[in-house]
N, C-alpha and C positions, 0 to 999 in steps of 0.2 A: 322770255324772250326778250329784248329790249328793244326800240326802233333802230330802223336801218343805219347804217356809218357809212357815210360817203368819204372815200380816201381818194387823194391825188400825190402821185408819183410824178416829178417833173425829169427828164430827162436822165435817167437812172442807166445802170448798168442792166444788160441783158438777164445776168443772172437774177437780178430779182424778179423774174417771171415766178419765182420761189417763193419771194418772200410775200406776191400778191395772191398765191396760192393757198398759203397758212393763213392769211388773213381769211380767206372764204370759209376754210375748215376750223374755224376758231371751235374752242371748247366748248361756247355758251351758245352754239347755234344760233348767232346774232346773223343778221343779215347785213351783207357788205357788198357797196359796190365799188367800185374802182376807175378812176379818171386817169388816164394815162397821158402825157406830151412827151414830146421826142421831135428832134429836128430831123429826122433820119425815120420815112414811112414805112422802110422795110423793120424796125427794130420791134422784136419779138414782143417787146413789151406792151405795145402799142394791140398788136394781135390778142394778148392775155387779159388787157383792160375791158369793162365793160364799155364804156365811151373812152374815145380817144381824141385829139387834137395835135394836128401838126404846128411846132412852136414856130415863130416868126425867127429869124436869123437877124444877128447884127446888132441886136438891142444893146445898149449901156445896161449896168446892174440897176440904177436907177429906172429906167426904161421896164426892164423886166420885173420890177417890183410892182410896175405899174398893170401890168400884163398879168401877172399872178393875182392882185389883187382884183381884178376884173373875172381872171377864171372861177377863184372862189365864189365871189356875189353871183355869178349866170350858174355856176354848177351846184350850189349849196353844199361846198365842201366841208365836212366836219374836221376832218385832221390831212395835214397837208408835210407831205415827207418831204423837204427839199433838198435835192444836189447840189444843181446848176445854180450860182449865186446864194449860196447857204447862208452865207453871212449877210450880204445885205439883204435878203428877207429877213432874217432873225431880228436883225435892227428893227423891222420895221412891226414887231411882233403886236403891240396895241392895235396897229388900223387892221390886222387880220383876224384878230379877237374880235374888232368892231363891226366886222361882217360875219362874225360865226365862225369862224376857223382857227382851231388849234393848231400850233405849228409843232410837228414833232422834229427840234432841232434844238441843241444847244443855245444860250446867248452868246449874241454876236462878239463878244468881248472874250466867250471861250474859244471860241472857234477862230479870231483872228490871233489868240494865243499860239495857235499851234499850225498857223499858215506857214511860218517861218521855222523850220527845223534848228537853226541856231537859237532864235530866241526861246523854242520850246526846251530845248536842253539846257539851256543857261537856268531857266526856271524851275525846272522839275530837278535840276542838281542842289538849288536853296532849299527843297523839302527832301532829301535826302535820297532820291530814287537814283539808283546807280545807271550812269549813261557812258556810250565808250569814247575813249580819245577822240575830237575832231579839231579840224582844221577849217576855216570858213577860206575859200582859193578863190580869187579874182584875178590874176595875173600867171605867167610863164614860171615867172621866179616862185610865188609862193606854191604852186602846184609839186613843182621840183623839189622844193625842201620838205615839204608835207609829207612828201612820197619816201624822202631818204630818211626823214625821223622814223616813220613808221617800219621801213625794213631795217634800221637797226635795232627795234624792238622784235624784229622777228614774225612780222605781221605782213601780211599782204595788203597793199593797199588797194583802196576801191572808193568810187565819187559818184554822188546822186545830185541833182539839183537841191540847193537850199528850200524850195519849195515846190511842191507838186504832190501828186498822187500816186501812189502805188510803187511798182518798179519802173516806173518809165523814168529813161536816162540814166539808170544804173548802169555800171561798167566797171571792172574789175580790171586793174593795170599789169601789166606782166612786162617784163625786161626782154622778153623774146622779139627780135624783130619780125618786122612784118613780113609774112612768107605765104606759102602756098597753103600751109596748114590751114593759117585764119580763114581760107577759103573753102576748104572741103568740109562735108558733111553741112549742117544745119547752123545759121547764124549762131554766134558765140556772143557771152558780153565780156571776152576780154579783148582790150586793145593796148598795143603797146603804146610806152611810156611816151617815145618821141613823137608818133602821131597825137595823141593827146596834148602834148606839151605843145607840135607847132599848130592845132586847132585852136589851144586858148590864144597864141602870139598872133594866128592871122585873124581873131575873131572879129567881125564887124558889127556884134551885138555884145553887151555886158555879159562875161562870165560869173555866175553864181552857183559856185559849186560847193559841196559838203565833203571832205575829204576824211576818210575813215578806216579804220581797218576792218578787213571782210569778216564779216561774223559767222561763226559755226553754228550750225543745225543742232538740236531742234529749233524751227521757230516757232513761236508758239503765239498764238493770236487769243487775246481775250476778249469775249463780248461783253458789254456791260451796259445794264439797264439803269439810268440814276434819275431818282425824281425831282421835281423843282425843288424840293426840300435839301437839296445836295445829298440825299439819303439814297446809297445803292441798295437795289432790288434784285440784280442778278449780276452774277460775275463766273462767268465759265470759261476755260481755257480750251481753244481746239489746239492741237499738236502737229507739226507735220515736221518728218523726218525722211526725204525723199518721197517716193511714191506712199508709203504711209503714214495715217492721219490716224488721229485716236483726240480723247478728251483727258481733261485732267482738272482737279479741284485743288491741286497742289499749292502750299502757302507761297511757294518762289515767286512763282505766278501772279495769283489773286490778290496777295496781300499788297503788292505796289501800284496794279492796277486800281485796286479799289480806293487806295489813298489818292492816285490820282486823279479819278474820276469824280471825287468825293470833295478833295482840295480845289480842283480849277472848275467845279460846277459843269461838268461833260453832262448835262441834262439828257435824257432820254437814250437812244442807243448811241454807243461809241464802240470804237474798237481799239483796243492798245496792243502794241506787239512788241515782243521780246525776242532777243536770240542770246547765245552765249559767248562771252569773252572771256576764253579759259574756261574757267570753272563757276564765273559768277553770270546770273542772268544780267542783261542790260538791254534799258529802252532802246528799241528802233526805231518805233513810227507811231502817231497818234492819231486816229482818224476820227474826225467831229460826226460821222453818219453811220448808218447801219454797214455793215460789210456785206460784201457780196456771197462770202460762204457763210453766212447766220443762218441760214436754214438748215445748216447741216445738223444744228441744235436737235432736229427733231429728231436726229436717232439718241436720243438722251432723254425722250418725252418733253420738249419743251417746243412751245410756241411762242417764242420773244417776239415777234412782229405784232402777234393781238397783245402780249402783254405791254408792249408799247403802246400800241394804240389807244388801249384802257387809260394806262397813266395820262394821258394827253389828254383824254376824255375826263379826267378826274375822277374814274374809278380806279382807284388803287389797285393793282392786283396783289400787293404784299410781296413777300419775299418769293422771288421765284427761286425753286431748287430744285434740280434734276431727280426723278426718282430713280434713277438708276445712269449710268456714265455706258454710252453705246460701246459697240464693240468697234476693232479699229477698221477702218476703212480705206478704199483711195477713190481719187474722181475720175470718171470718165465722160466722154461726151455723147450728147443723147440728142433727139430731133425735137425741135419747136417749129409750129404754125408761124405761118405769116398771116398776112391780110392777102385778099384773092389780086388784089390791084395796087401797083404802087403809085404813089403821088410823085407828081415831078418837086425836086429841092425848093424851100424857102430861096429868094434872093439875098445875098448878103449885103444888099445895100439897104435894105428895109431897115427904116429907124423909127423912132419914139413916134416921130411927125404922122407916119402912115401906118401908126398901131390901130387906130380905130379901122382903116379900110382893109390892113394887111393883116389884121389879129390871125391868131391862130385857124387853119381852115379843117372844119369838122369832118373828121373820119364817120362814114357810117357806123351808127351804134350796132354792135353784134353781141349777143347772150354770151353770159359768161362761157370760158371754157370749161368744157365737162370734164371735174376734178374725180380722182380715185377716191375711194372711201377714206374716212379719217382712219391713221393709222400711218406708220412708218411707212418713208416713202420707199419706192424702187431704186433698186442702183442706177436704172437709166434717170430717174427724177433727180436723184443727189448729183448725177455729174453733169447735167445736160447745159450747154450755154456755156462752159468756164472758159473755152478757148476767147469767149468775148466778155469776160468777166473785168480784165482789165482796165476795159474803158467803156464809157455809154455806148450802147451799140442797140 
């Protein structure tokens, strides 16, 4: 058993409580202490951590880097897994190393390459990875022209922000006029073309959308672990088709994901997503951070968070191959405890000038949550917090 490892996750997704659980249940029985920070005192990640701080709001990326360096130095952080301001933090890797902290994040230039989806699509096309046809839209005329061209090819048009995470801002365009049918039942991603065009025409802020064909299922999400030597250690695909989810090592997903991760230096954990355009898998999105569903690989006997922490510490885990592919499964909601008392939110006007006085408000340290015995998670543990996984919560 080696020395204790102290890991920090900043303003991460609610589903990463399972990331934290897996670190504690690592196969080497290594002692792990987890520090978490968040802007919401009721985030479940704060309750799941051994120690937790409430983050100051309103910091610029540069000021946040200073906050992060202070946290790492004061808390003795060995490995920092940044989500908020990931690129700004990665650009200061040397400063973090100077205080004894390894960053579990790709280089800043790799993060920047995939911040803008148009730039990313152009770059990956040059290395032969297939992407869907796309149009960058900033005006009403561009929107109408893109939709007409897609419909002429018998595709259904959709759009999403040119930069952004997950499915935020994703909409499917329909020619059906707005009616009561759009208001019945649950909210829908469908939006009438005339309303979308009017919104662009009347917008008081810049519009920057990517318009493309709606891609078909299955959606395949490849979780990758790549070393600082640009050599991939793990690539396992998670498939999603309706409710049904499963795992795959098929080369039609693994080969382009491996090529992308190694070519663009997506060091440590990344997530590369594909969908189908006709019979061809095409790239949908690239996340330069651990996926919220990464813990689902435990159904294949793989502890990806721990392998990544080992790699960040210079303890190369070697090639991570699943001993088996888990059975198909689905995801359900579950329960997760919160801290006993909610703290008031930080004021948005706090700035770098007040960082010294208004830095993270310490929450009382609690012992680590009791965890289940080492092994496969229960159905509830696989599915808990999924309703919150799309946004930091």
